[in-house]
N, C-alpha and C positions, 0 to 999 in steps of 0.2 A: 823403508818402511812406506811400505802397499796403499794406494791410494783404496782399501779395502779397509784400511786399522782403521781402531774407535778415532775419532777425532779428538785436542786433546780441548780441556774444561775452554778457555779462553780459545779464540783461531787465532794464528799467527800474523792474518794481515787486521788486528787486533792487540795485537802484543811483539814486544821486541825478542826476537830468535836470534840461535845465536847458528854462525856461520862461518868455516874453513873458507881461505885461499884453494883449489883445484887444480888453474894453474894461473901465468899471466902469460898476453903476449902485445907483444908491440905492433903498435898499428899504423905508427908517423915518429916522425923524430921528434915528436913533441904531446903523442900520446901511448896509454899503452889501457890494454884492455885486461882487466879482472874480473878472470870466474872464479865464480861463487856456488861451495853445495852445503845446502843446508836437507837433514826432512823435512823439515818443516815447508821446504815452496813448495812440496804442491800443494798444501792448501789454500798461498799465497790469490786471495782478487784481485789476477790480474781482468785492470779498465777498457786501459785502453793503447795504443804506441808512446804514448809522454808518463807512461807511471812514475808518480817518484817514489822512493826512497829514501830514510832516514838509516846516516849509516852510524851507525857507533864504533867510534874510532880510540885505537889510547892515547891514554897523556899525552902518552909520550913515544916513539917507537921504541918499542920492545916487553913496556912498558903488560903486567895486567892490569887486568879494567873487570866493572863488573855490571851486570844487563840488566834494566825497570822490570819488576817483576806482574806488572799490572797494566790494567787500560791509563790507568792516572801516569805514563809513565813519566811528564816532562817533570812532575814533582818528589819521582824518585832520584833520578837523575838531581838536581839540583841538589838535593839531600844528603847526595853524597860525600866522600870525605876526597878531598882536593888527587888523589893521591891513585885512586881508582874511581874518578869521571871521566866517563867518557867525552870525547868531542861528537860534537851533534854534526855530519853538515846531512843538504839535499842532494843527491844524486838523480836520472834517470835513466830505468832499471831500460838494456837495449837489447836482452831475450834474454827470454823465462823458457824453461824447459824439464815443464813439471814433472813426467816422466822418470827424466833423468834427477830431479834435483837439483840441479842445476841455474842461475843467471849469471847475464855477466853488469858488469859496471864497465864503460869507456869512465878516464881518468885523464885530465887535462894536467904536464907536467911540467912544472913553473918551480924543480927545486922545492927547496925547505919554508919556502917564503909563505904556504900553509899545510894548515897537517894531513890533510884527506892528498895533497899531494907529497905530500913529506912519506907518507903512508905506505902508498900506492908507489911509487919509486924503492923503496923496499922489501915490497910484497913476495912474500915468497909461500909454494905449497906446504899447510900447514897452519900459516898464522890463523888464529883468531879475529871474527868480526862479530858486530851486532849488526842490524838490522828490522827493521819497521819497512810496512810496505806501507805507502798512501796511496791519493787516490790520481785519477788521469784529467788530464782537462777539456782533452783534443775532441772538437763532439760538430764537423760539419750537419748543416741542416740534409731534408732528404734530399733539399729540389738544390744542390750543390750542385756546380756546372765546369768547377774548376779549382786548385788552391795556389795559395801565398802560403810559402816559407821562408818563413825569414829570420834566420838569430849569426849567434861567432861557433866560433867553437864548444863551447858548454851546453849551446843548443843542439847539438851534430847527430851526438846516440838519443836524443827525438824525430830529428826529420831523417833517420833511414829507417830510425823503424819507424812512422810514418809513414813514408817512400814502400818500404819493403812493402805495405799491410793495406799500400793502397789499390785502387778499383782497376784495370791496366787501360782504361779503357775515360777514368778521371783523369783528362789536362793537369801538371802541376809545372808548377812554376820554383824553381829555390836559389833564394837567397844568401849569403852567405859570407858572414865577412870571420875572414883564420889568414896568420900573418902563417898560418902551415900550407907549405904551396901545396902540402898531397893529403888536404886533408877536405878536401871536395871529390878523389877517387874513393873516401872510402861509404860512397853516396852508389844504394843500386842503379844503374844503369835499369831504365824506361828509353820508352819510343816516344814517354808523350809530356817529360820532364824535360826539364831546362834550367839547369843545375849556372850560376852565376857563384861563381870566388871572387870576391873582391880583399883586397889589402887593406889594415884600419886604418887611417887617415886622423888626422887631429881629433877625438873625438867621438868615442864611440859610436853606433850607429851612424859615419858622417857619413860616410861611402857606403850602408844600406841606401844613407835616402837618396844624395844623389846617382842613385842608380838608380831609384824608384820615379825618379822626379823626371830623369834626361830619358826612358822607355816605356813603351804602350806597354799593357796589361792585356789578354785573352779577352775577349767579349765574355753576356755570356753571367751568369749568378755568381758569384763569389764567395771565399771562406777564406780565410787568414786566418796561420798561426804563425807568431811575432815571441821569440825570447831570446834571452839574454843578459850581458847587461842591460841595469834599469834603463840608461839613456839609450840606446838604442832600443828597447823593447814599446817605449813610453815618446822617442819620436818617430816612432816610424806609423804608430797606432791611430797619429795624431794628422798623418800624414795622411792614412788610407780613408777616416773616416771627416776629416776636413778637406782636405780637397781632393781624394776621391773620389769621397761621395760613397762610403761606403758604410754599408747599416753598423755601425756598434756592435751591435748579435752573432752583428758573423766573423769579428775578430774577435779573438782570443790573444792576450800582452802575457807577458809575469818576466818581471828583473831578477834573475838568476842570481845575479852579482852586483853588488855597485864595484866604478872605478871609484880605486882611491881607499877600499877598504877588501880584507878577507872572508869570503860573508859564502861562498861554497865549495870552497878547493882549499 
């Protein structure tokens, strides 16, 4: 579809669109990248580097499924027959190429313990998937001197995209809790960025919190972006505001998933 082609009546950023797998690329021993293609990707309203999308997955590997047709997509999904109802999971766009009508989604793999991981493990070119574009939350104020990015492997795509887009003159500190020793290698090297990879210890967020408490941070006016497991996000945010004195309006935090519950993968 050419960008000059007449837009659909309901723009793709307001409705579910069908996409197919164009390619899969192993990233590390625990992560893979799935490149999706759809003519409707030419119209996605991409708002920022941490933009979420809702993936609509088959109810079981290899099964057919239906997509909602209107902006009231959630009631439509709930009303579908169980054997045709897609599973909905939230992920971050790692790369969007409107001209090629492609986007990349990076998946943390953990076998069949979650529907998205199970799908990504088996994904092959031509496989069908649905997608709903959502918003972005990364919004550093104009007077930000430096940025702090904290997360686990589920936040790695957004952290990578943020660093890709960041002005080379802006210092950044990225603190990553990851069991995969190669995870930090996926972040683009920048002269003014410090990347710290930490092993997860007892309790998600404990390693990141201990590191932040034991190390200094750059001078100047900060902006913090924190995401991943819910306990990590809330404990780091509490530390930054309550102990470090960060302005709460300069700390974005989001729980992508919760320890002990399969919510995002």
